[in-house]
C-alpha positions, -999 to +999 in steps of 0.1 A: -128-104+211-095-113+196-075-142+211-058-134+244-023-148+246-013-169+276+016-190+288-002-222+295-005-215+333-036-213+355-026-177+363-025-166+327-059-182+323-071-163+353-058-130+339-074-137+305-107-146+323-107-112+341-104-095+306-130-118+290-155-112+318-156-075+308-169-083+273-206-087+275-209-106+242-186-135+252-207-167+253-179-193+250-142-197+257-119-222+241-087-223+263-053-234+250-051-260+277-071-273+307-049-254+332-058-221+315-094-231+314-093-236+352-079-201+356-107-186+334-133-205+354-119-191+387-119-155+373-155-159+361-165-173+395-148-144+413-167-119+391-201-136+392-201-150+357-218-184+358-203-214+339-221-227+318-252-206+323-236-174+311-204-187+293-194-221+282-157-231+286-138-258+268-102-267+276-077-287+255-055-317+264-078-337+286-058-338+318-073-363+343-080-336+368-103-317+345-131-341+355-128-328+391-130-290+383-162-273+394-180-274+371-164-305+355-145-292+325-155-300+289-122-307+271-106-319+239-085-350+246-055-353+224-032-383+226+002-365+229+019-399+237+008-412+204+021-381+186+055-388+202+054-425+192+046-416+156+073-389+155+099-414+167+087-440+142+089-415+114+124-405+125+136-441+127+123-448+092+141-418+079+173-429+096+170-463+080+168-447+046+131-452+041+106-425+030+081-426+059+054-408+039+028-388+057+019-398+092-017-408+097-037-381+115-045-384+152-081-375+159-089-355+190-119-365+211-143-340+226-152-350+262-185-333+271-189-324+308-206-296+328-187-265+317-202-262+282-238-261+269-244-277+236 
């Protein structure tokens, strides 16, 4: 199905999960953040959709609590603090009259846990 918009909350993930559970061909969900993934997992549990046996779920942002979801959430960890540090560094270089050039990329890290089958 097409992407389902949400507002980064667990509730919007739950509402999206209710819709996704109606689609028999959904085998995996990549949620915009871990909170929405938690909501999707709750909706699936309420409707008898098993994670990861029926549908794999992956979140994004790697909040520490994701390890304690049931099942433990597979997530993409992204270093947002490093993004902030690099942005400030780029800005300070610009303010000092220097060309900061392109910022080096920040590589996300996949943390495999119980909510996804690979």
